[in-house]
C-alpha positions as CSV (number, residue, x, y, z in Angstrom):
1,M,58.8,107.2,121.3
2,I,62.4,106.5,119.8
3,Q,64.3,106.6,122.4
4,E,61.8,104.1,124.3
5,E,61.9,102.0,120.5
6,N,66.1,102.0,120.4
7,K,66.4,101.2,123.9
8,V,64.0,98.2,123.4
9,L,65.9,97.5,120.1
10,T,69.2,97.7,121.9
11,N,67.8,95.7,124.9
12,Q,67.2,92.7,123.0
13,L,70.1,92.9,120.3
14,G,72.0,92.9,124.4
15,K,70.3,89.4,125.0
16,Q,70.8,88.0,121.4
17,L,73.9,88.7,121.7
18,Q,74.6,87.0,124.9
19,T,72.5,83.6,124.3
20,N,71.4,83.1,120.2
21,S,75.1,81.3,118.8
22,L,74.5,82.9,115.1
23,F,74.7,86.4,116.9
24,K,77.6,85.2,118.5
25,I,79.1,84.5,115.5
26,G,78.1,87.4,113.7
27,E,79.6,89.5,115.8
28,I,83.0,88.0,114.8
29,I,82.9,87.9,112.2
30,V,81.1,91.5,110.8
31,L,83.9,92.7,113.4
32,F,86.5,90.9,110.9
33,I,84.2,92.5,107.3
34,L,84.4,95.9,108.5
35,V,87.7,95.6,108.8
36,I,88.7,94.4,105.8
37,A,87.0,96.6,104.5
38,F,87.8,99.7,105.9
39,V,91.4,98.7,105.3
40,G,90.7,97.6,101.0
41,L,89.2,101.6,101.6
42,M,92.4,103.4,102.9
43,V,95.4,101.2,101.5
44,P,95.1,102.6,98.1
45,L,94.1,106.5,99.4
46,V,97.5,106.3,101.6
47,G,100.3,104.6,98.9
48,D,103.2,103.9,99.8
49,D,103.4,106.6,102.2
50,L,104.8,104.3,105.1
51,I,102.9,107.1,107.9
52,L,99.6,106.9,106.6
53,K,99.5,103.3,106.1
54,Q,100.9,103.3,110.1
55,L,98.8,105.3,110.8
56,V,95.8,103.0,108.4
57,V,96.7,99.9,111.1
58,W,96.4,102.3,114.7
59,I,92.9,103.4,113.7
60,V,91.6,100.1,112.6
61,N,92.9,98.7,116.0
62,I,90.6,101.6,116.6
63,L,88.1,100.8,115.8
64,M,87.9,97.6,116.8
65,L,88.5,98.5,120.0
66,I,85.4,100.8,119.8
67,Y,83.0,97.8,117.9
68,V,84.6,95.2,121.2
69,W,83.3,97.6,124.3
70,I,80.2,98.3,122.1
71,G,79.1,94.6,122.0
72,I,80.8,94.6,126.5
73,K,78.0,97.7,126.5
74,L,74.9,96.0,125.2
75,R,76.0,92.5,126.8
76,G,75.9,94.5,130.1
77,E,79.3,93.5,130.6
78,K,82.2,95.4,132.4
79,W,85.7,95.4,130.4
80,S,86.6,93.1,134.1
81,D,85.0,90.1,132.1
82,F,87.6,90.0,130.0
83,G,90.1,90.1,132.7
84,L,90.6,93.9,132.5
85,T,92.0,95.0,135.6
86,L,94.6,96.1,138.2
87,K,94.7,96.0,141.6
88,I,98.0,96.2,143.0
89,S,97.8,96.1,146.8
90,S,101.3,96.1,147.4
91,L,104.6,96.6,146.3
92,R,104.6,92.6,146.8
93,E,102.3,92.3,144.1
94,A,103.2,94.8,141.9
95,G,106.5,93.0,141.9
96,K,104.5,89.8,141.2
97,I,102.8,91.3,138.5
98,F,106.4,92.9,136.6
99,L,108.0,89.0,137.4
100,L,104.6,87.4,135.6
101,S,105.0,90.1,133.2
102,I,108.5,89.0,132.2
103,L,107.6,85.7,131.9
104,V,105.2,85.8,130.1
105,L,107.4,88.2,127.2
106,A,110.4,85.0,127.2
107,L,107.6,82.6,126.3
108,A,105.9,84.2,123.8
109,L,109.8,85.1,121.8
110,A,110.3,81.5,122.9
111,G,107.3,81.3,120.2
112,F,108.3,83.4,117.4
113,I,111.3,81.6,117.4
114,I,109.9,78.7,117.3
115,G,108.2,80.4,114.2
116,S,111.4,80.9,112.8
117,I,112.9,77.7,113.0
118,I,109.4,76.2,111.2
119,M,110.2,78.8,108.4
120,A,113.4,78.7,108.4
121,N,113.1,74.5,108.2
122,I,110.6,75.0,105.5
123,T,112.2,77.8,103.1
124,G,115.1,76.2,103.5
125,I,116.7,79.8,104.2
126,P,118.4,79.8,107.3
127,E,118.5,83.8,108.2
128,S,115.3,84.5,106.5
129,S,113.3,87.0,108.5
130,A,110.7,88.8,108.4
131,D,110.1,92.2,106.1
132,M,110.1,94.7,108.5
133,S,110.5,97.7,105.7
134,G,107.0,99.1,106.8
135,Y,108.6,100.6,109.4
136,D,111.6,102.5,107.5
137,Y,109.9,105.9,108.1
138,F,111.3,106.7,111.6
139,N,115.0,105.4,110.4
140,D,117.9,108.7,112.1
141,N,114.5,110.1,113.2
142,I,114.1,109.4,117.2
143,G,111.3,111.4,117.6
144,I,109.6,109.6,115.3
145,L,110.2,106.7,116.3
146,I,108.8,108.1,120.0
147,L,105.8,109.0,118.3
148,T,105.9,105.4,117.0
149,L,106.3,103.6,120.3
150,G,103.2,105.7,121.8
151,G,101.3,105.1,119.1
152,V,101.7,101.3,119.1
153,Y,101.7,100.9,122.7
154,V,98.0,102.0,122.7
155,A,97.0,100.0,119.4
156,S,99.3,97.4,119.4
157,S,100.5,96.7,123.1
158,F,96.9,97.4,124.4
159,G,94.6,96.7,121.6
160,E,96.2,93.7,120.1
161,E,95.3,91.9,123.0
162,V,92.1,93.6,124.3
163,I,90.5,91.7,120.7
164,Y,93.1,89.0,119.8
165,R,93.8,87.6,123.5
166,A,90.5,88.8,125.3
167,F,87.6,89.3,122.5
168,L,88.4,86.2,120.6
169,I,89.4,83.8,122.8
170,N,86.3,84.7,125.6
171,R,83.6,85.2,122.5
172,I,84.6,82.0,121.2
173,S,84.9,79.8,124.4
174,E,81.2,81.0,125.1
175,L,80.1,78.7,121.6
176,G,81.1,76.0,123.3
177,K,80.1,76.9,126.9
178,N,83.3,77.3,128.2
179,T,84.5,74.0,128.0
180,K,88.1,72.8,127.8
181,K,87.5,71.9,124.1
182,A,86.2,74.9,123.3
183,T,89.1,77.3,125.3
184,I,91.5,75.1,123.1
185,I,89.9,76.4,119.4
186,A,89.5,79.4,120.7
187,V,92.9,80.0,121.4
188,V,94.3,78.3,118.4
189,F,92.1,80.5,116.6
190,S,92.9,83.6,117.6
191,S,96.2,82.7,117.3
192,V,96.3,81.6,113.6
193,I,94.3,85.2,113.1
194,F,96.8,87.1,114.9
195,G,99.3,85.9,112.7
196,L,97.2,86.1,110.2
197,I,96.4,90.2,110.3
198,H,100.6,90.2,110.1
199,Y,100.0,89.7,106.1
200,D,102.0,92.6,105.4
201,W,105.5,91.0,107.3
202,G,105.4,88.4,104.6
203,P,105.5,84.8,105.1
204,M,107.9,84.3,108.4
205,G,106.0,87.0,110.0
206,I,102.8,85.6,109.9
207,V,104.3,82.6,110.9
208,Q,106.6,84.3,114.1
209,T,103.2,86.4,115.2
210,G,100.6,83.3,114.8
211,F,103.5,81.6,117.0
212,M,103.9,84.4,119.6
213,G,100.4,84.8,119.3
214,L,99.4,80.9,120.9
215,A,102.0,82.1,123.4
216,L,100.2,84.7,124.2
217,G,96.3,83.2,124.3
218,I,98.1,80.1,126.8
219,C,99.1,82.8,129.1
220,Y,96.0,84.1,129.3
221,V,94.1,81.1,129.7
222,K,96.9,80.1,132.4
223,L,96.8,83.2,134.3
224,K,93.0,82.9,134.1
225,K,92.6,86.2,131.9
226,R,95.2,88.9,134.0
227,L,95.6,91.1,130.6
228,W,97.1,93.7,132.0
229,I,100.4,91.3,132.6
230,L,100.1,90.4,128.8
231,I,100.0,93.6,127.5
232,L,102.9,95.1,129.6
233,A,104.6,91.5,127.9
234,H,103.3,93.5,124.3
235,A,104.7,96.4,124.7
236,Y,108.2,95.4,126.4
237,M,107.8,92.9,122.7
238,D,107.1,96.3,120.8
239,T,109.5,98.3,122.8
240,I,112.5,95.4,122.1
241,L,111.4,95.2,117.4
242,M,111.2,99.0,117.4
243,V,114.5,99.9,119.3
244,Q,115.6,96.9,117.4
245,L,114.6,98.1,113.5
246,Y,115.6,101.9,114.5
247,L,119.5,101.0,116.0
248,A,119.9,98.8,112.8
249,G,118.6,101.1,110.2
250,N,121.0,103.6,111.7
């Protein structure tokens, strides 16, 4: 009896998420309320330990992925509705995906650079940069660097593209009936949120990642939601950043 009642409630919730705008908005708001609450609770506990701080970020992203997955299941959807499919029928197709991921990488880096230029003009400090001190823990330790890259690929390269591109852009677009205007708003909003979640990089980092997110959001739409291409590009960027920080620290 209890199982039947739970099934009915689940089906009703899934239907509301598909049709009711308030439930759609609530789904987005609740996600970030939970994230803010979790981070607010954990940050004081980990203190100044850089490794634990990074671990908190990874856990948050994984919890958000679980939340997104639950929403997909309630709606009766699949990951493929977000574009999370990778069908490679030939080496030519694999080569095309690789080249497109390099193109997305270039556009994302261009967005990052544009953000740097804008902030440099605002602050009047040409050589100002994002605060990357949170990654100082793997200086002189290549083993920790490799472990960090593994975590970053799952939580950031994969997780952030699912959350800040696929989830946000699709859900916000749905609110506007998937019109062109709604999609533009969704891309801009997702890029703003993507910049803000990098608050620990400082003002420069927020603007840099915000413009990078804008480039990635546009690519997501233009590439017809082929999310794996963005995930690969994001992984390249994360690798470049981590290795660069490691070499600079040494």
